[in-house]
C-alpha positions, 0 to 999 in steps of 0.5 A, spaced: 519 462 487 525 465 484 524 472 483 521 477 488 514 480 487 514 487 484 511 492 489 512 498 484 511 498 477 515 504 473 511 509 469 504 507 472 500 512 471 493 512 475 487 516 475 488 520 481 481 518 484 484 518 491 487 524 491 486 528 498 483 521 501 486 518 507 486 510 506 486 505 511 489 498 509 489 492 514 494 487 513 499 492 510 505 488 512 506 483 507 503 481 500 497 484 497 496 489 502 503 491 502 503 492 495 497 496 495 500 501 501 506 502 497 503 504 491 498 509 494 504 512 498 508 513 492 502 516 489 502 521 495 496 518 498 495 518 505 496 511 508 495 508 514 497 500 515 495 496 520 498 489 521 495 483 524 496 483 532 499 490 532 492 492 536 493 487 541 493 489 548 
């Protein structure tokens, strides 16, 4: 892959259906999970991201 993935598309306008919600995303350290976490956080939605292995004792 020669180009980097696009995480935030300028000018995108959502429907605001998730305003005042708290979202938990698993696998938010890379790939689709990261893209979703970045998009939601950019919209002002409260996001908690959990990466694989982060909860191991």
